[in-house]
All heavy atoms as atom14 arrays in JSON, in Angstrom:
{
  "sequence": "MAWYPQRLDPDRRRRRLQLLAALSDAKTARERSQPERLRGARLRELIDHRRRLTH",
  "atom14_mask": [
    [1, 1, 1, 1, 1, 1, 1, 1, 0, 0, 0, 0, 0, 0],
    [1, 1, 1, 1, 1, 0, 0, 0, 0, 0, 0, 0, 0, 0],
    [1, 1, 1, 1, 1, 1, 1, 1, 1, 1, 1, 1, 1, 1],
    [1, 1, 1, 1, 1, 1, 1, 1, 1, 1, 1, 1, 0, 0],
    [1, 1, 1, 1, 1, 1, 1, 0, 0, 0, 0, 0, 0, 0],
    [1, 1, 1, 1, 1, 1, 1, 1, 1, 0, 0, 0, 0, 0],
    [1, 1, 1, 1, 1, 1, 1, 1, 1, 1, 1, 0, 0, 0],
    [1, 1, 1, 1, 1, 1, 1, 1, 0, 0, 0, 0, 0, 0],
    [1, 1, 1, 1, 1, 1, 1, 1, 0, 0, 0, 0, 0, 0],
    [1, 1, 1, 1, 1, 1, 1, 0, 0, 0, 0, 0, 0, 0],
    [1, 1, 1, 1, 1, 1, 1, 1, 0, 0, 0, 0, 0, 0],
    [1, 1, 1, 1, 1, 1, 1, 1, 1, 1, 1, 0, 0, 0],
    [1, 1, 1, 1, 1, 1, 1, 1, 1, 1, 1, 0, 0, 0],
    [1, 1, 1, 1, 1, 1, 1, 1, 1, 1, 1, 0, 0, 0],
    [1, 1, 1, 1, 1, 1, 1, 1, 1, 1, 1, 0, 0, 0],
    [1, 1, 1, 1, 1, 1, 1, 1, 1, 1, 1, 0, 0, 0],
    [1, 1, 1, 1, 1, 1, 1, 1, 0, 0, 0, 0, 0, 0],
    [1, 1, 1, 1, 1, 1, 1, 1, 1, 0, 0, 0, 0, 0],
    [1, 1, 1, 1, 1, 1, 1, 1, 0, 0, 0, 0, 0, 0],
    [1, 1, 1, 1, 1, 1, 1, 1, 0, 0, 0, 0, 0, 0],
    [1, 1, 1, 1, 1, 0, 0, 0, 0, 0, 0, 0, 0, 0],
    [1, 1, 1, 1, 1, 0, 0, 0, 0, 0, 0, 0, 0, 0],
    [1, 1, 1, 1, 1, 1, 1, 1, 0, 0, 0, 0, 0, 0],
    [1, 1, 1, 1, 1, 1, 0, 0, 0, 0, 0, 0, 0, 0],
    [1, 1, 1, 1, 1, 1, 1, 1, 0, 0, 0, 0, 0, 0],
    [1, 1, 1, 1, 1, 0, 0, 0, 0, 0, 0, 0, 0, 0],
    [1, 1, 1, 1, 1, 1, 1, 1, 1, 0, 0, 0, 0, 0],
    [1, 1, 1, 1, 1, 1, 1, 0, 0, 0, 0, 0, 0, 0],
    [1, 1, 1, 1, 1, 0, 0, 0, 0, 0, 0, 0, 0, 0],
    [1, 1, 1, 1, 1, 1, 1, 1, 1, 1, 1, 0, 0, 0],
    [1, 1, 1, 1, 1, 1, 1, 1, 1, 0, 0, 0, 0, 0],
    [1, 1, 1, 1, 1, 1, 1, 1, 1, 1, 1, 0, 0, 0],
    [1, 1, 1, 1, 1, 1, 0, 0, 0, 0, 0, 0, 0, 0],
    [1, 1, 1, 1, 1, 1, 1, 1, 1, 0, 0, 0, 0, 0],
    [1, 1, 1, 1, 1, 1, 1, 0, 0, 0, 0, 0, 0, 0],
    [1, 1, 1, 1, 1, 1, 1, 1, 1, 0, 0, 0, 0, 0],
    [1, 1, 1, 1, 1, 1, 1, 1, 1, 1, 1, 0, 0, 0],
    [1, 1, 1, 1, 1, 1, 1, 1, 0, 0, 0, 0, 0, 0],
    [1, 1, 1, 1, 1, 1, 1, 1, 1, 1, 1, 0, 0, 0],
    [1, 1, 1, 1, 0, 0, 0, 0, 0, 0, 0, 0, 0, 0],
    [1, 1, 1, 1, 1, 0, 0, 0, 0, 0, 0, 0, 0, 0],
    [1, 1, 1, 1, 1, 1, 1, 1, 1, 1, 1, 0, 0, 0],
    [1, 1, 1, 1, 1, 1, 1, 1, 0, 0, 0, 0, 0, 0],
    [1, 1, 1, 1, 1, 1, 1, 1, 1, 1, 1, 0, 0, 0],
    [1, 1, 1, 1, 1, 1, 1, 1, 1, 0, 0, 0, 0, 0],
    [1, 1, 1, 1, 1, 1, 1, 1, 0, 0, 0, 0, 0, 0],
    [1, 1, 1, 1, 1, 1, 1, 1, 0, 0, 0, 0, 0, 0],
    [1, 1, 1, 1, 1, 1, 1, 1, 0, 0, 0, 0, 0, 0],
    [1, 1, 1, 1, 1, 1, 1, 1, 1, 1, 0, 0, 0, 0],
    [1, 1, 1, 1, 1, 1, 1, 1, 1, 1, 1, 0, 0, 0],
    [1, 1, 1, 1, 1, 1, 1, 1, 1, 1, 1, 0, 0, 0],
    [1, 1, 1, 1, 1, 1, 1, 1, 1, 1, 1, 0, 0, 0],
    [1, 1, 1, 1, 1, 1, 1, 1, 0, 0, 0, 0, 0, 0],
    [1, 1, 1, 1, 1, 1, 1, 0, 0, 0, 0, 0, 0, 0],
    [1, 1, 1, 1, 1, 1, 1, 1, 1, 1, 0, 0, 0, 0]
  ],
  "atom14_positions": [
    [[-148.46, 114.41, 127.43], [-148.04, 113.24, 126.67], [-146.93, 113.63, 125.69], [-147.12, 114.5, 124.86], [-149.25, 112.67, 125.92], [-148.96, 111.37, 125.24], [-150.49, 110.54, 124.8], [-150.39, 110.69, 123.04], [0.0, 0.0, 0.0], [0.0, 0.0, 0.0], [0.0, 0.0, 0.0], [0.0, 0.0, 0.0], [0.0, 0.0, 0.0], [0.0, 0.0, 0.0]],
    [[-145.79, 113.03, 125.83], [-144.65, 113.35, 124.96], [-144.74, 112.57, 123.66], [-145.25, 111.45, 123.61], [-143.34, 113.02, 125.67], [0.0, 0.0, 0.0], [0.0, 0.0, 0.0], [0.0, 0.0, 0.0], [0.0, 0.0, 0.0], [0.0, 0.0, 0.0], [0.0, 0.0, 0.0], [0.0, 0.0, 0.0], [0.0, 0.0, 0.0], [0.0, 0.0, 0.0]],
    [[-144.25, 113.19, 122.61], [-144.23, 112.54, 121.3], [-142.84, 112.01, 121.05], [-141.83, 112.71, 121.21], [-144.6, 113.53, 120.2], [-144.61, 112.91, 118.85], [-145.64, 112.22, 118.29], [-143.56, 112.92, 117.88], [-145.31, 111.8, 117.05], [-144.01, 112.21, 116.76], [-142.28, 113.43, 117.84], [-143.25, 112.02, 115.63], [-141.51, 113.25, 116.72], [-142.0, 112.54, 115.63]],
    [[-142.75, 110.73, 120.67], [-141.47, 110.1, 120.37], [-141.45, 109.7, 118.91], [-142.43, 109.14, 118.42], [-141.26, 108.86, 121.25], [-141.17, 109.2, 122.71], [-142.25, 109.02, 123.56], [-139.99, 109.73, 123.24], [-142.16, 109.35, 124.9], [-139.91, 110.06, 124.58], [-140.99, 109.87, 125.41], [-140.9, 110.2, 126.72], [0.0, 0.0, 0.0], [0.0, 0.0, 0.0]],
    [[-140.36, 109.98, 118.21], [-140.29, 109.57, 116.8], [-140.35, 108.05, 116.67], [-139.82, 107.32, 117.51], [-138.95, 110.1, 116.32], [-138.17, 110.37, 117.54], [-139.14, 110.61, 118.66], [0.0, 0.0, 0.0], [0.0, 0.0, 0.0], [0.0, 0.0, 0.0], [0.0, 0.0, 0.0], [0.0, 0.0, 0.0], [0.0, 0.0, 0.0], [0.0, 0.0, 0.0]],
    [[-141.02, 107.61, 115.66], [-141.16, 106.18, 115.43], [-139.83, 105.6, 114.95], [-139.18, 106.18, 114.09], [-142.24, 105.97, 114.37], [-142.76, 104.57, 114.3], [-143.89, 104.47, 113.29], [-143.88, 105.17, 112.28], [-144.84, 103.62, 113.57], [0.0, 0.0, 0.0], [0.0, 0.0, 0.0], [0.0, 0.0, 0.0], [0.0, 0.0, 0.0], [0.0, 0.0, 0.0]],
    [[-139.43, 104.49, 115.5], [-138.18, 103.85, 115.07], [-138.39, 103.21, 113.71], [-139.41, 102.55, 113.48], [-137.74, 102.8, 116.07], [-137.18, 103.43, 117.35], [-136.56, 102.38, 118.23], [-135.49, 101.67, 117.56], [-134.19, 101.95, 117.68], [-133.82, 102.92, 118.45], [-133.28, 101.23, 117.07], [0.0, 0.0, 0.0], [0.0, 0.0, 0.0], [0.0, 0.0, 0.0]],
    [[-137.42, 103.4, 112.83], [-137.5, 102.8, 111.51], [-137.09, 101.34, 111.6], [-136.21, 100.97, 112.38], [-136.57, 103.53, 110.55], [-136.84, 105.01, 110.32], [-135.77, 105.59, 109.42], [-138.21, 105.22, 109.71], [0.0, 0.0, 0.0], [0.0, 0.0, 0.0], [0.0, 0.0, 0.0], [0.0, 0.0, 0.0], [0.0, 0.0, 0.0], [0.0, 0.0, 0.0]],
    [[-137.71, 100.52, 110.79], [-137.3, 99.13, 110.78], [-135.89, 99.05, 110.18], [-135.47, 99.96, 109.45], [-138.3, 98.26, 110.0], [-138.37, 98.63, 108.56], [-139.18, 99.51, 108.21], [-137.61, 98.03, 107.77], [0.0, 0.0, 0.0], [0.0, 0.0, 0.0], [0.0, 0.0, 0.0], [0.0, 0.0, 0.0], [0.0, 0.0, 0.0], [0.0, 0.0, 0.0]],
    [[-135.12, 98.02, 110.49], [-133.7, 97.96, 110.08], [-133.47, 98.1, 108.58], [-132.54, 98.79, 108.16], [-133.24, 96.6, 110.58], [-134.18, 96.26, 111.69], [-135.48, 96.9, 111.34], [0.0, 0.0, 0.0], [0.0, 0.0, 0.0], [0.0, 0.0, 0.0], [0.0, 0.0, 0.0], [0.0, 0.0, 0.0], [0.0, 0.0, 0.0], [0.0, 0.0, 0.0]],
    [[-134.32, 97.47, 107.76], [-134.14, 97.57, 106.31], [-134.37, 98.99, 105.81], [-133.61, 99.5, 104.99], [-135.09, 96.62, 105.56], [-134.7, 95.17, 105.73], [-133.51, 94.91, 106.01], [-135.59, 94.31, 105.57], [0.0, 0.0, 0.0], [0.0, 0.0, 0.0], [0.0, 0.0, 0.0], [0.0, 0.0, 0.0], [0.0, 0.0, 0.0], [0.0, 0.0, 0.0]],
    [[-135.41, 99.62, 106.33], [-135.7, 101.0, 105.91], [-134.58, 101.94, 106.36], [-134.17, 102.83, 105.63], [-137.05, 101.42, 106.5], [-137.48, 102.77, 106.01], [-138.88, 103.09, 106.45], [-139.22, 104.43, 106.03], [-140.24, 105.1, 106.47], [-141.08, 104.56, 107.31], [-140.47, 106.32, 106.06], [0.0, 0.0, 0.0], [0.0, 0.0, 0.0], [0.0, 0.0, 0.0]],
    [[-134.1, 101.74, 107.57], [-133.0, 102.57, 108.1], [-131.74, 102.4, 107.24], [-131.07, 103.38, 106.91], [-132.72, 102.17, 109.54], [-131.68, 103.04, 110.21], [-131.61, 102.7, 111.7], [-130.7, 103.59, 112.36], [-129.39, 103.37, 112.49], [-128.86, 102.27, 112.02], [-128.61, 104.25, 113.1], [0.0, 0.0, 0.0], [0.0, 0.0, 0.0], [0.0, 0.0, 0.0]],
    [[-131.43, 101.15, 106.88], [-130.26, 100.88, 106.05], [-130.39, 101.55, 104.68], [-129.45, 102.19, 104.2], [-130.08, 99.36, 105.88], [-128.87, 98.96, 105.06], [-128.77, 97.46, 104.87], [-130.02, 96.81, 104.49], [-130.53, 96.86, 103.24], [-129.92, 97.52, 102.3], [-131.67, 96.24, 102.97], [0.0, 0.0, 0.0], [0.0, 0.0, 0.0], [0.0, 0.0, 0.0]],
    [[-131.57, 101.44, 104.06], [-131.79, 102.08, 102.75], [-131.69, 103.6, 102.85], [-131.12, 104.26, 101.98], [-133.16, 101.69, 102.19], [-133.22, 100.27, 101.69], [-134.48, 100.0, 100.88], [-135.7, 100.43, 101.53], [-136.48, 99.66, 102.31], [-136.14, 98.4, 102.53], [-137.57, 100.14, 102.85], [0.0, 0.0, 0.0], [0.0, 0.0, 0.0], [0.0, 0.0, 0.0]],
    [[-132.21, 104.14, 103.95], [-132.14, 105.59, 104.16], [-130.69, 106.05, 104.29], [-130.27, 107.05, 103.69], [-132.92, 105.96, 105.42], [-132.95, 107.44, 105.7], [-133.83, 107.71, 106.93], [-133.82, 109.12, 107.25], [-132.91, 109.69, 108.05], [-131.97, 108.96, 108.61], [-132.94, 110.98, 108.28], [0.0, 0.0, 0.0], [0.0, 0.0, 0.0], [0.0, 0.0, 0.0]],
    [[-129.9, 105.32, 105.06], [-128.48, 105.67, 105.22], [-127.73, 105.55, 103.9], [-126.86, 106.38, 103.59], [-127.84, 104.79, 106.29], [-128.3, 105.06, 107.72], [-127.71, 104.04, 108.68], [-127.93, 106.47, 108.15], [0.0, 0.0, 0.0], [0.0, 0.0, 0.0], [0.0, 0.0, 0.0], [0.0, 0.0, 0.0], [0.0, 0.0, 0.0], [0.0, 0.0, 0.0]],
    [[-128.06, 104.53, 103.1], [-127.42, 104.38, 101.78], [-127.78, 105.55, 100.88], [-126.93, 106.08, 100.16], [-127.85, 103.07, 101.13], [-127.21, 101.85, 101.75], [-127.74, 100.56, 101.16], [-128.82, 100.52, 100.58], [-126.98, 99.48, 101.32], [0.0, 0.0, 0.0], [0.0, 0.0, 0.0], [0.0, 0.0, 0.0], [0.0, 0.0, 0.0], [0.0, 0.0, 0.0]],
    [[-129.05, 105.97, 100.9], [-129.48, 107.1, 100.08], [-128.77, 108.37, 100.5], [-128.27, 109.13, 99.66], [-131.0, 107.27, 100.19], [-131.56, 108.51, 99.49], [-131.34, 108.41, 97.99], [-133.02, 108.68, 99.81], [0.0, 0.0, 0.0], [0.0, 0.0, 0.0], [0.0, 0.0, 0.0], [0.0, 0.0, 0.0], [0.0, 0.0, 0.0], [0.0, 0.0, 0.0]],
    [[-128.68, 108.62, 101.81], [-128.0, 109.82, 102.29], [-126.52, 109.81, 101.91], [-125.96, 110.85, 101.55], [-128.16, 109.94, 103.81], [-129.58, 110.25, 104.3], [-129.63, 110.21, 105.82], [-130.05, 111.59, 103.78], [0.0, 0.0, 0.0], [0.0, 0.0, 0.0], [0.0, 0.0, 0.0], [0.0, 0.0, 0.0], [0.0, 0.0, 0.0], [0.0, 0.0, 0.0]],
    [[-125.89, 108.65, 101.97], [-124.48, 108.54, 101.58], [-124.32, 108.81, 100.09], [-123.39, 109.52, 99.67], [-123.94, 107.16, 101.93], [0.0, 0.0, 0.0], [0.0, 0.0, 0.0], [0.0, 0.0, 0.0], [0.0, 0.0, 0.0], [0.0, 0.0, 0.0], [0.0, 0.0, 0.0], [0.0, 0.0, 0.0], [0.0, 0.0, 0.0], [0.0, 0.0, 0.0]],
    [[-125.24, 108.28, 99.27], [-125.17, 108.5, 97.82], [-125.37, 109.98, 97.5], [-124.69, 110.54, 96.64], [-126.21, 107.65, 97.11], [0.0, 0.0, 0.0], [0.0, 0.0, 0.0], [0.0, 0.0, 0.0], [0.0, 0.0, 0.0], [0.0, 0.0, 0.0], [0.0, 0.0, 0.0], [0.0, 0.0, 0.0], [0.0, 0.0, 0.0], [0.0, 0.0, 0.0]],
    [[-126.31, 110.63, 98.19], [-126.54, 112.06, 97.96], [-125.31, 112.88, 98.35], [-124.94, 113.83, 97.65], [-127.76, 112.54, 98.75], [-129.11, 112.07, 98.25], [-130.2, 112.46, 99.23], [-129.41, 112.61, 96.87], [0.0, 0.0, 0.0], [0.0, 0.0, 0.0], [0.0, 0.0, 0.0], [0.0, 0.0, 0.0], [0.0, 0.0, 0.0], [0.0, 0.0, 0.0]],
    [[-124.68, 112.51, 99.43], [-123.48, 113.2, 99.88], [-122.35, 113.04, 98.86], [-121.65, 114.0, 98.53], [-123.04, 112.66, 101.24], [-121.85, 113.28, 101.65], [0.0, 0.0, 0.0], [0.0, 0.0, 0.0], [0.0, 0.0, 0.0], [0.0, 0.0, 0.0], [0.0, 0.0, 0.0], [0.0, 0.0, 0.0], [0.0, 0.0, 0.0], [0.0, 0.0, 0.0]],
    [[-122.19, 111.82, 98.34], [-121.16, 111.57, 97.32], [-121.44, 112.38, 96.06], [-120.52, 112.95, 95.47], [-121.1, 110.08, 96.97], [-120.52, 109.24, 98.09], [-119.91, 109.82, 99.02], [-120.69, 108.01, 98.04], [0.0, 0.0, 0.0], [0.0, 0.0, 0.0], [0.0, 0.0, 0.0], [0.0, 0.0, 0.0], [0.0, 0.0, 0.0], [0.0, 0.0, 0.0]],
    [[-122.7, 112.45, 95.65], [-123.06, 113.2, 94.46], [-122.78, 114.69, 94.66], [-122.27, 115.36, 93.75], [-124.53, 112.98, 94.12], [0.0, 0.0, 0.0], [0.0, 0.0, 0.0], [0.0, 0.0, 0.0], [0.0, 0.0, 0.0], [0.0, 0.0, 0.0], [0.0, 0.0, 0.0], [0.0, 0.0, 0.0], [0.0, 0.0, 0.0], [0.0, 0.0, 0.0]],
    [[-123.09, 115.2, 95.82], [-122.83, 116.61, 96.11], [-121.33, 116.91, 96.07], [-120.9, 117.91, 95.49], [-123.41, 116.98, 97.47], [-123.22, 118.44, 97.82], [-123.82, 118.76, 99.16], [-123.6, 120.23, 99.49], [-124.09, 120.59, 100.81], [0.0, 0.0, 0.0], [0.0, 0.0, 0.0], [0.0, 0.0, 0.0], [0.0, 0.0, 0.0], [0.0, 0.0, 0.0]],
    [[-120.54, 116.03, 96.66], [-119.09, 116.2, 96.67], [-118.54, 116.19, 95.25], [-117.71, 117.03, 94.88], [-118.42, 115.1, 97.51], [-118.95, 115.15, 98.83], [-116.93, 115.27, 97.56], [0.0, 0.0, 0.0], [0.0, 0.0, 0.0], [0.0, 0.0, 0.0], [0.0, 0.0, 0.0], [0.0, 0.0, 0.0], [0.0, 0.0, 0.0], [0.0, 0.0, 0.0]],
    [[-119.01, 115.26, 94.43], [-118.55, 115.17, 93.04], [-118.93, 116.42, 92.26], [-118.14, 116.95, 91.47], [-119.14, 113.93, 92.38], [0.0, 0.0, 0.0], [0.0, 0.0, 0.0], [0.0, 0.0, 0.0], [0.0, 0.0, 0.0], [0.0, 0.0, 0.0], [0.0, 0.0, 0.0], [0.0, 0.0, 0.0], [0.0, 0.0, 0.0], [0.0, 0.0, 0.0]],
    [[-120.15, 116.9, 92.47], [-120.61, 118.11, 91.77], [-119.77, 119.32, 92.18], [-119.37, 120.13, 91.35], [-122.09, 118.34, 92.08], [-122.7, 119.49, 91.3], [-124.2, 119.59, 91.52], [-124.52, 119.82, 92.93], [-125.22, 119.0, 93.69], [-125.68, 117.87, 93.19], [-125.46, 119.28, 94.94], [0.0, 0.0, 0.0], [0.0, 0.0, 0.0], [0.0, 0.0, 0.0]],
    [[-119.48, 119.43, 93.48], [-118.67, 120.55, 93.95], [-117.26, 120.48, 93.4], [-116.66, 121.5, 93.08], [-118.65, 120.56, 95.48], [-119.97, 120.97, 96.09], [-120.02, 120.79, 97.59], [-119.08, 120.19, 98.16], [-121.0, 121.24, 98.19], [0.0, 0.0, 0.0], [0.0, 0.0, 0.0], [0.0, 0.0, 0.0], [0.0, 0.0, 0.0], [0.0, 0.0, 0.0]],
    [[-116.72, 119.28, 93.26], [-115.37, 119.13, 92.73], [-115.32, 119.51, 91.25], [-114.34, 120.05, 90.77], [-114.91, 117.68, 92.91], [-113.54, 117.59, 93.49], [-113.06, 116.17, 93.64], [-113.73, 115.47, 94.74], [-114.38, 114.32, 94.58], [-114.43, 113.72, 93.43], [-114.96, 113.74, 95.61], [0.0, 0.0, 0.0], [0.0, 0.0, 0.0], [0.0, 0.0, 0.0]],
    [[-116.4, 119.21, 90.52], [-116.4, 119.47, 89.08], [-116.75, 120.92, 88.75], [-116.51, 121.38, 87.64], [-117.37, 118.53, 88.36], [-118.69, 118.84, 88.71], [0.0, 0.0, 0.0], [0.0, 0.0, 0.0], [0.0, 0.0, 0.0], [0.0, 0.0, 0.0], [0.0, 0.0, 0.0], [0.0, 0.0, 0.0], [0.0, 0.0, 0.0], [0.0, 0.0, 0.0]],
    [[-117.33, 121.66, 89.72], [-117.71, 123.04, 89.46], [-117.23, 123.95, 90.59], [-118.03, 124.56, 91.3], [-119.23, 123.14, 89.32], [-119.79, 122.34, 88.18], [-121.3, 122.41, 88.12], [-121.95, 122.89, 89.02], [-121.85, 121.94, 87.03], [0.0, 0.0, 0.0], [0.0, 0.0, 0.0], [0.0, 0.0, 0.0], [0.0, 0.0, 0.0], [0.0, 0.0, 0.0]],
    [[-115.91, 124.09, 90.74], [-115.41, 124.87, 91.87], [-115.8, 126.34, 91.83], [-116.03, 126.95, 92.87], [-113.89, 124.69, 91.79], [-113.61, 124.27, 90.39], [-114.84, 123.55, 89.93], [0.0, 0.0, 0.0], [0.0, 0.0, 0.0], [0.0, 0.0, 0.0], [0.0, 0.0, 0.0], [0.0, 0.0, 0.0], [0.0, 0.0, 0.0], [0.0, 0.0, 0.0]],
    [[-115.91, 126.93, 90.63], [-116.26, 128.35, 90.55], [-117.69, 128.59, 91.01], [-117.99, 129.6, 91.65], [-116.04, 128.92, 89.14], [-116.96, 128.37, 88.06], [-116.64, 126.97, 87.59], [-115.54, 126.48, 87.85], [-117.51, 126.36, 86.96], [0.0, 0.0, 0.0], [0.0, 0.0, 0.0], [0.0, 0.0, 0.0], [0.0, 0.0, 0.0], [0.0, 0.0, 0.0]],
    [[-118.57, 127.66, 90.72], [-119.96, 127.78, 91.17], [-120.03, 127.66, 92.69], [-120.75, 128.41, 93.36], [-120.79, 126.68, 90.51], [-122.26, 126.79, 90.8], [-123.02, 125.8, 89.97], [-124.19, 125.37, 90.71], [-124.88, 124.31, 90.45], [-124.52, 123.52, 89.46], [-125.92, 124.0, 91.15], [0.0, 0.0, 0.0], [0.0, 0.0, 0.0], [0.0, 0.0, 0.0]],
    [[-119.26, 126.73, 93.23], [-119.22, 126.55, 94.67], [-118.65, 127.8, 95.35], [-119.17, 128.26, 96.36], [-118.37, 125.34, 95.03], [-118.18, 125.06, 96.51], [-119.51, 124.75, 97.16], [-117.22, 123.93, 96.71], [0.0, 0.0, 0.0], [0.0, 0.0, 0.0], [0.0, 0.0, 0.0], [0.0, 0.0, 0.0], [0.0, 0.0, 0.0], [0.0, 0.0, 0.0]],
    [[-117.61, 128.35, 94.78], [-116.99, 129.55, 95.34], [-117.99, 130.7, 95.36], [-118.11, 131.42, 96.35], [-115.75, 129.91, 94.52], [-114.89, 130.95, 95.15], [-113.56, 131.17, 94.42], [-113.53, 130.78, 93.03], [-112.8, 129.77, 92.55], [-112.04, 129.07, 93.35], [-112.82, 129.49, 91.27], [0.0, 0.0, 0.0], [0.0, 0.0, 0.0], [0.0, 0.0, 0.0]],
    [[-118.75, 130.86, 94.28], [-119.77, 131.91, 94.21], [-120.87, 131.69, 95.23], [-121.32, 132.63, 95.9], [0.0, 0.0, 0.0], [0.0, 0.0, 0.0], [0.0, 0.0, 0.0], [0.0, 0.0, 0.0], [0.0, 0.0, 0.0], [0.0, 0.0, 0.0], [0.0, 0.0, 0.0], [0.0, 0.0, 0.0], [0.0, 0.0, 0.0], [0.0, 0.0, 0.0]],
    [[-121.3, 130.45, 95.39], [-122.35, 130.14, 96.37], [-121.85, 130.42, 97.78], [-122.57, 130.96, 98.62], [-122.77, 128.69, 96.23], [0.0, 0.0, 0.0], [0.0, 0.0, 0.0], [0.0, 0.0, 0.0], [0.0, 0.0, 0.0], [0.0, 0.0, 0.0], [0.0, 0.0, 0.0], [0.0, 0.0, 0.0], [0.0, 0.0, 0.0], [0.0, 0.0, 0.0]],
    [[-120.62, 130.05, 98.07], [-120.05, 130.28, 99.4], [-119.92, 131.78, 99.67], [-120.21, 132.24, 100.77], [-118.68, 129.6, 99.49], [-117.99, 129.8, 100.81], [-118.66, 129.0, 101.91], [-117.92, 129.18, 103.15], [-118.48, 129.44, 104.32], [-119.76, 129.5, 104.42], [-117.75, 129.61, 105.39], [0.0, 0.0, 0.0], [0.0, 0.0, 0.0], [0.0, 0.0, 0.0]],
    [[-119.51, 132.53, 98.66], [-119.38, 133.98, 98.82], [-120.75, 134.61, 99.1], [-120.88, 135.45, 99.99], [-118.75, 134.58, 97.56], [-118.46, 136.07, 97.59], [-117.54, 136.41, 98.75], [-117.84, 136.51, 96.28], [0.0, 0.0, 0.0], [0.0, 0.0, 0.0], [0.0, 0.0, 0.0], [0.0, 0.0, 0.0], [0.0, 0.0, 0.0], [0.0, 0.0, 0.0]],
    [[-121.77, 134.2, 98.35], [-123.12, 134.72, 98.59], [-123.6, 134.38, 100.0], [-124.23, 135.19, 100.68], [-124.11, 134.18, 97.56], [-123.99, 134.85, 96.21], [-125.13, 134.47, 95.29], [-125.15, 133.04, 94.99], [-124.38, 132.44, 94.09], [-123.53, 133.15, 93.37], [-124.46, 131.14, 93.88], [0.0, 0.0, 0.0], [0.0, 0.0, 0.0], [0.0, 0.0, 0.0]],
    [[-123.29, 133.17, 100.45], [-123.67, 132.75, 101.79], [-122.99, 133.63, 102.85], [-123.63, 134.06, 103.81], [-123.26, 131.29, 101.99], [-123.62, 130.71, 103.32], [-123.13, 129.27, 103.42], [-123.37, 128.49, 102.48], [-122.53, 128.94, 104.45], [0.0, 0.0, 0.0], [0.0, 0.0, 0.0], [0.0, 0.0, 0.0], [0.0, 0.0, 0.0], [0.0, 0.0, 0.0]],
    [[-121.71, 133.93, 102.66], [-120.99, 134.79, 103.61], [-121.55, 136.2, 103.61], [-121.69, 136.82, 104.67], [-119.5, 134.81, 103.27], [-118.74, 133.52, 103.56], [-117.33, 133.59, 102.98], [-118.7, 133.25, 105.05], [0.0, 0.0, 0.0], [0.0, 0.0, 0.0], [0.0, 0.0, 0.0], [0.0, 0.0, 0.0], [0.0, 0.0, 0.0], [0.0, 0.0, 0.0]],
    [[-121.89, 136.72, 102.43], [-122.46, 138.06, 102.33], [-123.8, 138.11, 103.05], [-124.08, 139.05, 103.81], [-122.59, 138.48, 100.85], [-121.2, 138.71, 100.25], [-123.45, 139.74, 100.72], [-121.2, 138.88, 98.75], [0.0, 0.0, 0.0], [0.0, 0.0, 0.0], [0.0, 0.0, 0.0], [0.0, 0.0, 0.0], [0.0, 0.0, 0.0], [0.0, 0.0, 0.0]],
    [[-124.66, 137.12, 102.82], [-125.95, 137.07, 103.49], [-125.79, 137.01, 105.01], [-126.51, 137.68, 105.75], [-126.77, 135.86, 103.02], [-127.3, 136.04, 101.61], [-127.3, 137.18, 101.11], [-127.7, 135.02, 101.02], [0.0, 0.0, 0.0], [0.0, 0.0, 0.0], [0.0, 0.0, 0.0], [0.0, 0.0, 0.0], [0.0, 0.0, 0.0], [0.0, 0.0, 0.0]],
    [[-124.85, 136.19, 105.44], [-124.6, 136.06, 106.88], [-124.15, 137.39, 107.47], [-124.63, 137.81, 108.53], [-123.55, 134.98, 107.12], [-123.26, 134.74, 108.56], [-124.15, 134.16, 109.41], [-122.16, 135.03, 109.31], [-123.63, 134.1, 110.62], [-122.42, 134.61, 110.59], [0.0, 0.0, 0.0], [0.0, 0.0, 0.0], [0.0, 0.0, 0.0], [0.0, 0.0, 0.0]],
    [[-123.29, 138.08, 106.78], [-122.79, 139.37, 107.28], [-123.9, 140.4, 107.34], [-124.0, 141.18, 108.27], [-121.65, 139.85, 106.41], [-120.98, 141.07, 106.97], [-119.68, 141.35, 106.31], [-119.05, 142.48, 106.96], [-117.86, 142.9, 106.7], [-117.14, 142.28, 105.79], [-117.35, 143.92, 107.31], [0.0, 0.0, 0.0], [0.0, 0.0, 0.0], [0.0, 0.0, 0.0]],
    [[-124.79, 140.38, 106.3], [-125.92, 141.32, 106.3], [-126.82, 141.07, 107.49], [-127.33, 142.01, 108.11], [-126.73, 141.15, 105.01], [-126.1, 141.81, 103.83], [-127.0, 141.67, 102.62], [-126.33, 142.21, 101.46], [-126.53, 141.78, 100.21], [-127.4, 140.81, 99.99], [-125.89, 142.31, 99.22], [0.0, 0.0, 0.0], [0.0, 0.0, 0.0], [0.0, 0.0, 0.0]],
    [[-127.07, 139.79, 107.82], [-127.92, 139.48, 108.96], [-127.31, 139.95, 110.26], [-128.0, 140.37, 111.17], [-128.18, 137.98, 109.04], [-129.31, 137.56, 108.12], [-129.64, 136.1, 108.28], [-129.11, 135.43, 107.08], [-128.36, 134.37, 107.04], [-128.02, 133.76, 108.14], [-127.93, 133.86, 105.91], [0.0, 0.0, 0.0], [0.0, 0.0, 0.0], [0.0, 0.0, 0.0]],
    [[-125.98, 139.91, 110.36], [-125.31, 140.34, 111.58], [-125.34, 141.86, 111.75], [-125.39, 142.36, 112.86], [-123.86, 139.85, 111.59], [-123.64, 138.36, 111.77], [-122.16, 138.03, 111.65], [-124.19, 137.89, 113.1], [0.0, 0.0, 0.0], [0.0, 0.0, 0.0], [0.0, 0.0, 0.0], [0.0, 0.0, 0.0], [0.0, 0.0, 0.0], [0.0, 0.0, 0.0]],
    [[-125.31, 142.59, 110.64], [-125.23, 144.05, 110.72], [-126.59, 144.72, 110.81], [-126.66, 145.89, 111.13], [-124.45, 144.62, 109.52], [-125.11, 144.24, 108.32], [-123.03, 144.13, 109.52], [0.0, 0.0, 0.0], [0.0, 0.0, 0.0], [0.0, 0.0, 0.0], [0.0, 0.0, 0.0], [0.0, 0.0, 0.0], [0.0, 0.0, 0.0], [0.0, 0.0, 0.0]],
    [[-127.66, 144.0, 110.49], [-128.99, 144.64, 110.53], [-129.75, 144.29, 111.76], [-129.66, 143.37, 112.42], [-129.83, 144.24, 109.3], [-129.36, 144.94, 108.09], [-128.44, 144.36, 107.22], [-129.66, 146.13, 107.56], [-128.21, 145.18, 106.23], [-128.93, 146.26, 106.42], [0.0, 0.0, 0.0], [0.0, 0.0, 0.0], [0.0, 0.0, 0.0], [0.0, 0.0, 0.0]]
  ]
}
């Protein structure tokens, strides 16, 4: 028996999409206002990725 995700009703789906869009906008605004923090986070992410590749 396969499991299928339950379809969201249209109002709930619309609210979910609006929330995701608002979160995305907030993240973009935060990244724009704190570029040095973003740069540090990206650098740490690249370092972690490289460590995983070499070990």
